C-alpha positions as CSV (number, residue, x, y, z in Angstrom):
1,M,0.0,0.0,0.0
2,N,1.5,3.3,-1.1
3,E,1.6,6.7,0.8
4,T,-1.2,8.1,-1.3
5,T,-3.5,5.1,-0.4
6,Q,-2.7,5.7,3.3
7,R,-3.3,9.5,3.3
8,L,-5.6,10.6,6.2
9,N,-7.9,13.6,6.7
10,V,-5.6,16.3,7.8
11,H,-7.7,17.0,10.8
12,L,-7.7,13.5,12.0
13,A,-4.0,13.1,11.4
14,A,-3.4,16.1,13.7
15,A,-5.7,14.9,16.5
16,Q,-4.3,12.9,19.3
17,P,-5.8,9.6,20.7
18,S,-7.6,9.9,23.9
19,A,-5.2,10.1,26.8
20,T,-7.7,8.3,29.1
21,Y,-7.9,5.2,26.8
22,R,-4.1,5.2,26.4
23,M,-3.8,4.7,30.1
24,I,-6.7,2.1,30.1
25,D,-4.8,0.2,27.5
26,R,-1.6,0.2,29.6
27,V,-3.7,-1.1,32.5
28,A,-5.1,-3.8,30.5
29,E,-1.7,-4.9,29.3
30,R,-0.5,-5.2,32.9
31,R,-3.5,-7.1,33.9
32,A,-3.0,-9.5,30.9
33,S,0.4,-10.3,32.2
34,G,-0.9,-11.2,35.5
35,A,0.0,-8.1,37.4
36,P,-2.7,-6.7,39.9
37,V,-3.9,-3.1,39.2
38,I,-6.2,-0.9,41.1
39,S,-7.5,1.5,38.4
40,L,-8.6,4.9,39.4
41,N,-9.1,6.0,35.9
42,A,-12.7,4.9,35.1
43,G,-15.0,8.0,34.3
44,E,-18.1,5.9,35.1
45,P,-20.1,4.9,38.2
46,D,-19.3,1.5,39.7
47,F,-23.0,0.7,40.4
48,N,-25.3,-1.4,38.4
49,T,-28.0,0.4,36.3
50,P,-31.2,0.4,38.4
51,T,-33.3,-2.6,38.2
52,H,-36.4,-0.9,36.7
53,V,-34.3,0.6,34.0
54,R,-32.8,-2.7,33.0
55,Q,-36.4,-4.3,33.0
56,A,-37.6,-1.5,30.7
57,A,-34.9,-2.6,28.2
58,I,-35.9,-6.2,28.4
59,D,-39.5,-5.3,28.0
60,A,-38.7,-3.2,25.0
61,I,-37.0,-6.2,23.3
62,N,-39.8,-8.5,24.2
63,D,-42.3,-5.9,22.8
64,G,-40.6,-5.6,19.5
65,H,-39.2,-2.2,20.0
66,T,-36.1,-3.0,18.0
67,R,-36.4,-1.0,14.9
68,Y,-35.2,2.4,13.8
69,T,-36.5,5.3,15.6
70,Q,-36.7,8.9,14.4
71,V,-33.4,10.6,14.0
72,A,-34.1,13.1,16.8
73,G,-35.4,10.3,19.2
74,L,-38.6,8.8,20.4
75,R,-41.2,11.3,21.1
76,A,-42.0,9.9,24.5
77,L,-38.3,10.2,25.5
78,R,-38.1,13.7,24.1
79,E,-41.1,14.6,26.1
80,A,-39.5,13.2,29.2
81,I,-36.3,15.2,28.4
82,A,-38.2,18.5,27.9
83,A,-39.9,17.8,31.3
84,K,-36.6,17.2,32.9
85,F,-35.2,20.6,31.6
86,R,-38.4,22.3,32.8
87,V,-38.6,20.9,36.3
88,E,-34.9,20.5,37.2
89,N,-33.3,23.4,35.3
90,G,-36.1,26.0,34.9
91,I,-35.7,25.9,31.1
92,D,-39.1,26.3,29.4
93,T,-38.6,23.4,26.9
94,R,-41.0,21.7,24.5
95,W,-40.3,18.2,23.2
96,Q,-39.6,19.7,19.8
97,D,-36.8,21.6,21.3
98,T,-34.8,18.4,22.2
99,L,-32.4,16.0,20.5
100,V,-31.3,12.5,21.4
101,C,-27.9,11.3,20.4
102,S,-25.8,8.2,20.9
103,G,-24.1,9.4,24.1
104,G,-23.2,12.8,25.3
105,K,-20.1,12.8,23.3
106,Q,-22.1,12.8,20.1
107,V,-24.1,15.7,21.3
108,I,-21.0,17.8,21.7
109,Y,-19.4,16.5,18.4
110,N,-22.6,17.1,16.4
111,A,-22.8,20.7,17.8
112,L,-19.3,21.6,16.9
113,A,-19.3,19.8,13.4
114,A,-22.5,21.6,12.5
115,T,-21.2,25.0,13.3
116,L,-17.3,25.2,13.0
117,N,-15.4,26.4,9.9
118,A,-11.7,27.0,9.2
119,G,-10.5,29.8,11.3
120,D,-13.1,29.5,14.0
121,E,-12.0,29.4,17.6
122,V,-13.5,27.6,20.6
123,I,-12.6,28.6,24.2
124,V,-11.8,25.6,26.3
125,P,-11.1,26.3,30.0
126,A,-8.4,24.0,31.4
127,P,-8.3,21.7,33.1
128,Y,-10.7,20.3,30.5
129,W,-12.2,16.9,29.6
130,V,-9.6,15.3,27.1
131,S,-12.0,15.2,24.1
132,Y,-12.9,18.9,23.9
133,P,-9.8,20.2,22.2
134,E,-9.6,17.1,20.0
135,M,-13.1,17.4,18.7
136,V,-12.5,21.0,17.8
137,Q,-9.4,20.0,15.9
138,L,-11.4,17.3,14.1
139,C,-13.8,20.0,13.0
140,G,-11.0,22.1,11.4
141,A,-11.1,24.8,14.1
142,K,-8.7,26.0,16.9
143,A,-9.1,25.3,20.6
144,V,-8.1,28.3,22.6
145,V,-7.1,26.8,25.9
146,V,-7.4,29.1,28.9
147,A,-5.7,27.9,32.0
148,C,-7.8,28.1,35.2
149,S,-5.5,27.8,38.2
150,E,-6.2,26.2,41.5
151,S,-6.3,29.8,43.0
152,S,-9.5,30.4,40.9
153,G,-11.1,27.1,42.0
154,F,-10.0,25.7,38.6
155,K,-12.9,27.9,37.1
156,L,-13.0,30.4,34.3
157,T,-13.1,34.0,35.4
158,P,-14.9,36.8,33.6
159,Q,-11.6,38.6,33.0
160,A,-10.0,35.6,31.5
161,L,-13.0,35.0,29.3
162,A,-13.0,38.6,28.2
163,D,-9.2,38.3,27.3
164,A,-9.8,35.1,25.3
165,V,-12.6,36.2,23.1
166,T,-11.8,37.3,19.6
167,P,-13.9,38.1,16.5
168,R,-13.2,34.4,15.4
169,T,-14.6,32.9,18.7
170,R,-17.6,30.6,17.9
171,W,-18.1,28.7,21.1
172,L,-17.3,28.6,24.9
173,I,-17.4,25.1,26.4
174,L,-18.3,25.0,30.0
175,N,-18.3,21.8,32.1
176,S,-19.9,21.9,35.6
177,P,-19.4,19.8,37.7
178,S,-16.1,19.4,36.0
179,N,-14.2,16.5,34.7
180,P,-11.4,16.4,35.9
181,T,-11.4,18.8,38.8
182,G,-14.9,18.5,40.3
183,A,-15.3,22.2,40.2
184,V,-18.8,23.6,40.2
185,Y,-19.9,27.0,38.9
186,T,-22.4,28.8,41.1
187,A,-25.4,30.7,39.5
188,E,-23.6,33.9,40.4
189,E,-20.4,32.8,38.6
190,L,-22.3,31.9,35.5
191,Q,-24.2,35.3,35.5
192,A,-20.8,37.0,35.7
193,L,-19.6,35.0,32.7
194,A,-22.8,35.7,30.9
195,E,-22.3,39.4,31.4
196,V,-19.1,39.1,29.3
197,L,-20.9,37.1,26.7
198,L,-23.9,39.3,26.3
199,C,-21.5,41.8,24.9
200,Q,-20.2,39.3,22.4
201,P,-23.4,38.1,20.4
202,H,-21.2,36.0,18.0
203,V,-20.3,33.5,20.8
204,L,-22.3,30.3,21.5
205,V,-22.1,28.4,24.8
206,L,-22.0,24.6,25.1
207,S,-23.0,23.8,28.7
208,D,-21.9,20.2,29.5
209,D,-24.0,19.2,32.5
210,I,-23.4,15.5,32.5
211,Y,-22.4,15.4,36.1
212,E,-25.3,17.6,37.3
213,H,-26.6,15.2,39.9
214,L,-23.2,14.6,41.4
215,I,-22.9,17.7,43.6
216,F,-22.0,17.8,47.2
217,D,-22.2,19.8,50.4
218,G,-25.9,20.7,50.0
219,A,-25.0,23.0,47.0
220,H,-27.6,23.7,44.3
221,F,-26.8,23.0,40.8
222,A,-27.1,25.8,38.1
223,T,-26.7,25.9,34.4
224,M,-26.1,28.8,32.1
225,V,-29.6,29.4,30.7
226,Q,-31.1,28.9,34.2
227,A,-28.6,31.5,35.7
228,E,-29.0,34.0,32.7
229,P,-32.1,33.4,30.6
230,R,-31.0,36.0,28.0
231,M,-28.4,33.5,26.9
232,R,-31.0,30.9,25.9
233,E,-30.8,31.6,22.1
234,R,-27.1,31.1,22.1
235,T,-26.7,28.1,24.6
236,L,-26.8,24.4,23.9
237,T,-27.6,22.6,27.2
238,M,-26.3,19.0,27.1
239,N,-26.9,16.2,29.5
240,G,-27.6,12.4,29.6
241,V,-28.3,9.4,31.6
242,S,-24.8,8.0,31.8
243,K,-23.6,9.4,35.2
244,A,-26.7,9.9,37.1
245,Y,-28.2,6.5,36.4
246,A,-25.0,4.4,35.9
247,M,-25.8,3.9,32.2
248,T,-22.5,4.8,30.5
249,G,-22.7,1.8,28.1
250,W,-26.2,2.4,27.1
251,R,-25.1,5.5,25.1
252,I,-27.8,8.0,25.4
253,G,-27.2,11.8,25.6
254,F,-29.5,14.7,24.9
255,A,-29.7,18.4,24.6
256,T,-31.9,21.4,24.3
257,G,-31.0,24.7,22.5
258,P,-32.0,27.1,19.7
259,A,-34.0,25.5,17.0
260,W,-31.6,26.4,14.2
261,L,-28.8,24.5,15.9
262,L,-30.8,21.4,16.8
263,Q,-32.0,21.2,13.3
264,A,-28.5,21.4,11.9
265,M,-27.4,18.7,14.5
266,E,-30.2,16.5,13.6
267,K,-29.4,16.8,9.9
268,L,-25.8,15.8,10.5
269,Q,-26.9,13.0,12.7
270,G,-29.3,11.7,10.1
271,Q,-26.3,11.2,7.7
272,Q,-24.1,9.8,10.4
273,T,-25.7,7.4,12.7
274,S,-29.4,8.2,12.5
275,G,-31.4,7.6,15.8
276,A,-29.8,6.2,18.9
277,C,-30.4,2.6,19.9
278,S,-34.2,2.1,20.4
279,I,-33.7,-0.3,23.4
280,S,-31.5,2.2,25.0
281,Q,-34.1,5.0,24.4
282,H,-36.7,2.9,26.2
283,A,-34.3,2.4,29.1
284,A,-33.6,6.1,29.2
285,L,-37.4,6.8,29.3
286,A,-37.7,4.6,32.2
287,A,-34.7,6.2,34.0
288,L,-36.1,9.8,33.6
289,T,-39.7,8.9,34.5
290,G,-39.3,6.3,37.1
291,P,-38.3,6.3,40.7
292,Q,-35.4,8.8,41.3
293,D,-34.1,7.5,44.8
294,F,-31.2,5.8,43.1
295,V,-29.8,9.3,42.0
296,E,-29.7,10.6,45.6
297,D,-28.5,7.3,47.2
298,T,-25.5,7.0,44.8
299,R,-24.8,10.8,45.2
300,A,-24.5,10.3,48.9
301,V,-22.1,7.4,48.5
302,F,-19.9,9.5,46.1
303,E,-19.9,12.2,48.7
304,R,-18.6,10.0,51.4
305,R,-16.0,8.6,49.1
306,R,-15.0,12.1,48.2
307,D,-14.6,13.1,51.9
308,A,-12.4,9.9,52.6
309,V,-10.1,10.2,49.5
310,A,-9.5,13.9,49.8
311,T,-8.6,13.5,53.5
312,R,-6.3,10.6,52.7
313,L,-4.6,12.4,49.9
314,N,-3.9,15.6,51.9
315,R,-2.0,13.4,54.4
316,I,0.4,12.1,51.8
317,R,3.8,13.8,51.5
318,G,4.1,15.5,48.1
319,L,0.5,15.7,47.4
320,R,-2.2,18.4,48.0
321,C,-5.9,18.0,47.1
322,A,-8.5,20.7,47.2
323,K,-12.0,19.0,48.1
324,P,-13.9,18.8,44.8
325,A,-17.4,20.1,44.9
326,G,-18.9,17.6,42.4
327,A,-18.5,14.7,39.9
328,F,-16.3,11.8,41.2
329,Y,-12.8,13.0,40.6
330,A,-10.1,14.4,42.9
331,F,-7.5,16.6,41.2
332,A,-4.6,16.4,43.4
333,S,-1.3,18.4,43.0
334,C,1.8,16.3,42.9
335,E,4.1,19.3,42.7
336,G,5.8,18.0,45.8
337,L,7.0,14.8,44.1
338,I,8.5,16.5,41.1
339,G,12.3,16.3,41.0
340,R,12.4,13.3,43.3
341,R,13.2,9.7,42.5
342,S,10.9,6.7,42.9
343,A,12.0,3.7,44.9
344,A,12.9,2.1,41.6
345,G,15.2,5.0,40.7
346,R,12.9,6.7,38.2
347,L,13.3,10.5,38.1
348,L,10.0,12.2,38.4
349,T,10.1,15.2,36.1
350,S,6.4,15.5,35.3
351,D,3.0,14.3,36.4
352,E,3.1,11.8,33.7
353,D,6.3,10.4,35.3
354,V,4.5,10.1,38.6
355,A,1.5,8.5,37.1
356,L,3.5,5.8,35.2
357,A,5.9,5.2,38.1
358,M,3.0,4.7,40.4
359,L,1.4,2.1,38.0
360,D,4.6,0.2,37.4
361,E,5.8,0.1,40.9
362,K,2.5,0.0,43.0
363,G,0.0,-1.1,40.6
364,V,-2.3,1.9,41.0
365,A,-3.5,3.7,37.8
366,V,-4.2,7.4,37.9
367,M,-4.4,10.0,35.1
368,P,-1.8,12.7,34.8
369,G,-3.4,16.1,35.0
370,S,-1.3,17.4,32.0
371,A,-3.5,15.1,29.8
372,F,-6.3,17.5,30.8
373,G,-4.4,20.6,30.1
374,L,-2.8,21.4,33.5
375,G,0.0,19.9,35.4
376,P,1.5,18.8,37.7
377,Y,-1.7,17.2,39.0
378,L,-3.1,13.6,39.2
379,R,-6.8,12.9,38.4
380,I,-8.0,10.2,40.8
381,A,-11.4,8.8,40.1
382,Y,-13.2,7.6,43.4
383,A,-15.9,5.6,41.5
384,M,-14.9,2.5,43.3
385,D,-15.8,0.6,46.5
386,E,-14.5,2.1,49.7
387,D,-12.2,-1.0,50.4
388,S,-10.5,-0.7,47.1
389,L,-10.1,3.1,47.5
390,D,-8.5,2.5,50.9
391,K,-6.0,0.1,49.4
392,A,-5.2,2.5,46.5
393,C,-4.7,5.4,48.9
394,T,-2.4,3.2,51.0
395,A,-0.4,2.2,48.0
396,I,-0.2,5.9,46.7
397,Q,1.1,6.8,50.3
398,E,3.7,4.1,50.2
399,F,4.8,5.3,46.8
400,A,5.2,8.9,47.9
401,D,6.9,7.9,51.1
402,S,9.5,5.8,49.2
403,T,10.6,8.7,47.0
404,S,13.8,10.5,47.6
């Protein structure tokens, strides 16, 4: 096969593989060799999907709901999604104002692919979910990464936003609660960002609310349109069932936003994947309309785990961890380990060195914060039972104590 045959799309060639999945592959290789690993990489709840949701999927199969659906999704599900946005988020939404996709990731990619052109810019606050800048790259646009330090709570400030906006800015991506930091924007903070954007009518907002129900310390969730209704016609509010209902593998995401944007996204999806899996849609309908006790019960579990993990990490020499306000990730500074050597003699010059040495020497897998746009930090997912988390924290402490 010659080089001409192997030529790739230039945007795909420039994109990087997911850093998360690279680490997952490394963990899989170690396990295949027989080495034990405690993986704190997984961005998914460790609970089973609720029983009534699983039963709804079985019933859908038995009742013959196994055919194509409308591209934008089943009407019954879209009605439930609209009701969710009205009741939980204060967004006056009709079922026609919704779109169902094959996972939250497809919602985001559809929106970007439908609107970005060469020369466009997308503001991506860092730390960011690893796929945001790569999606922008795949769409032929430029990700403008704005570093958000620990001193600002890892959150974008109005001044930093104002400084980043140019005439070429097309989108601002906001993720709250955040992957990887667990940072949560208050309604007041969103209003302050909106004040900047109201003076920049060419900028759209993508509000990634997928961790909405995983918020701690009695805080109340807020999303952009809820905080500032004047932003409604420029905001795509995205959510899904993956995190709240432990349905990551079911691949159902959804959104509401301005009609012109949803229509463009539906047009793109119609030529790409068509409607989401019919069985998964029936399961998502059961999740949204059925008992909601699972959501609160699992949120409480994650809050207890958050407290335990943050406390343990802050007792470890060389680490520092601000208590996350939501999601199920701790974002711990490992600055105190940089420049030291591991017990095996490895010089730790970066957070990636720390993460790889920790995996190789102690069998604990974490993600380097630099993969999310800000180092030297470690993203530690506490979506795991308490006993395993305790063992992992003990191994991390042993690793840190053994450095010199």
